[in-house]
N, C-alpha and C positions, 0 to 999 in steps of 0.2 A: 261188464266185466263178466269173465265165464261161472259157470257153477259146476264147473267139470271138477272131479275132483281124482285124476290119475295120475298114478303115481304116488298118492299117498297113503297114509295109515291108518285105520281109526280102530276104538276100541269100544266096544258097546255092551253096557254090561246088562244082565238080566235079557237075552237076546234070544230065547228059544221058544217064544211064544210071545203075542199080543204086539203091543205098540214097540219093544224092543228088538222082536223080529222082525216088524216092517221099515224100522230105522236102521238094520243090519243090511237088508235087502236094497232100501232104497240109496243108503250110501254105497254099496258093492256096484250098484245099475248104473252109477256116476263114477267110477274107475278106482274108487278106494279100495282097498284088504282090508277086510274089514276081521278084527279078532271076535271071534261070538260068544262071549261070555256065558255060563250058564248054572247055577248055582246046585240043581240035583236032578234038571230032566235035561241029561247027558242025550236024549233019544229027539227031543224037540230040537235042541244045539244041532244036532248031526243033521235032521231035516232043515233046517234053517241054511246050514252051509252046502249040504246037496242041491238045495233051491238056486241057492245063490250063483253054483258052479255051471247049472243047468244052464244057465241065464248068461254064461261067459263074466262071470266073475269070479274073485278071488276069493276066500275066506278059508279060517281053520277056527277051531271052537277049544275055548278053555274053562276048566270046571275048577271053581272055589267057591264053596259056601262062605257068604258075607255073614257078619254078625257074629262071629266066633274066633277064638284066638288063631294069630298069624293068618286072618282069611286074605289081607292085602298081600302079604309076602308069597302066599300059595298062589294068587292070580297073576302076580307080575312074573312067579319063574315061568307060568305057563309062557305070557305075553312074550317075554323078551326069548324063552328059546324060540317059539315059533317066527318070531322078526327077524332073526339072527340077524344083530348087527343093525338093523334099521331103526330109524328113529322112530318116533309116534306124534304124528299130527291133528288129531282128532279123538277126545276122547268124552263119551255119552255116558254119564252118570243114570243110566235110566233102572237099576235092579230095584225095587223096591219093597217093605213089608206092607200087606194091606192093614187095613184100620181095625182096632181090636175091638171097638163099641163103647158106647158113653162111659162117662164118669160114673162112677161105682159101680162099673163093669168092668172094666179094664181092668186086669191084673197087675201088681209091678212087673212080672216078669214079661207082661206083655206089653208093657209101657218099657221097659229097658231093651227088649227086641227089637220095638219099631226103631227107637233112636239109635240101638247098635246098627241095624241096617241102612237106614235111612236117611241119618247123620254120620253117625262115627264112621263108616264104610265110606261115603264119596268124598269125605275130609280127606281120608289117610290116602283113598286112593289118588285123588288129585297130589297129594306131596308127593307119595311114592313116582306119580307118573312125570312130576315136572322135569327130572334129567333126560326123562327119553324123549320129551315133548319138543320139538320144532319150533323156534321161535316164528310169531305167525300163526302158531296153532289155535288151536279152537277149544273151548271145555264147554260142555251143554248139560245140565242137569237136568233131569224131569221135575217138577214140583206138579200143583195141584190147584185145580179151580177152588179145593177147598179154603184156601188162603184168603179168599176176598168173599165166602157165600158161607154164610154159617151151617153149617151141619152137626149134631148136636152127636151124633154117631159118629163122626169122625174127630173128637176134637184132640187126641193124642196124636193122629195123623196129621193132623193140618199142621198140629207145633212140631212135626219136623220138615212139615214142606214148607211152611214159614223161616225155620233155622235157614236151610241149603238157599234161599232164595235171598238170604243175605249175607251167607257167604259168598254168594255168587257176585254180587256188588261189590263187597270190602276185596277178596282178589281180582277181581276185575281190576279197582282201580291200585293194586300191587303188582298187577302182571301185564299191565299195558304197555312197559317200557320195552318188551321183548315182542311187543304185537300180538300178544295174546290175547285173544278176546275171552269170557266169562260171560255165560250169560243161562237164563232157564227158561223152561219152555213149561206151561203149567195148560193142559188136557182138563176137557172137561169130563162128560157123559159119554164115555167110548167103549162102542159094541166091540168085541172079540172074539175069536173062536172061544175062550175059555170063559169069558165072563157074563155069556147071554142069559144065564140065571138068575143074574141081578134085576135085570128089566124085563122077568117074565110076568110081573107081578099085574092083575089086574089093572088097567089104565097107566101103566108108570111110565112105556113109552110115549103115550099123549100127552103125559103131563110134562115129563123132560122136555122133549119137542115144542109144547107150547110155551114153554120156557125159555127157549131158543131162538134169538133172532132169523138165524138162519133155518129154523124148520124141522130139522134132522137131528137124531144121533148123530154122533162123529162116529171117525171109523180107524184104524192104526194107520192108516196113509196119509189121512188128513195132518197125523200130528207128525209123521215122519217126513214130510215135504217141507215142515217149516223147520224143522233139527236141518234136512239138508241142506235148505235154505242157510242157516245160518254155521254150518261147517262150510261154506262155498268163500270165495272170495268177495264176493255179491256183498256179502253181510260184515265186511273188514271195518265197517264204522259203526257197527253196533254192539257194545259190549254194556256189561254191567246190569240187565233189563229182564224183564219177567215178560215172556212175549204169550198173550194171553192164545190159547188155542183150544177154543169152547164155542167156535160158532157164535158167541156171542150169549151164551146162557147167563140169567139173572142181570143183564143189563137192568131192567125195569120193565112196568107195566109194557106189555103189545096191544095197542089200539086200533 
């Protein structure tokens, strides 16, 4: 079964940089027309589109800040204008707000923002996308290793990712009659062009790689390849699952 996506359309949220940018590029390289969503980084989204086009792919950018009133309608006004009547085949919910901090440090406003962007937005994006989504389509939402690996600095963030994992399982059961698969992908420690400072502390890369079965930090392409597989016909029999894309982070002691 082919992983070719020629003739299909995909919406990737948060695709102006990092993992989202890599996902958009990978789907485009496999033939999909990609809607590159951005929240505030218009320059990054433009760069993503230009890179896709230089490589022979097709893409266009749509801006919409998530987590605010009318965010979904703003997003889909741009999506529908760009698709010009074509249906949607692939939806990748990648955009997310970053962890806010420990219990007792996270403010109520930060907590509410996390849930608005990481839970409410994907839920209502899926709801709004369903009339456009072709039977046999794909819905993929990015989760995190934080749902299975306790980290006191990411409690509220992990709660949001646990929510979208449950959402994915439930919607997979509901939407299967249309041949639509719904899955989540959980990255781990993934080094991107914009988060390098997170790994700058003395011994941090060594600590993480020492906890990782495949003995290295992940990169955006490692996650993008998993998403592209789930978007393809080859993954037609996988639904309601959380795919761990961490390289085996924190599986247990390495001896």
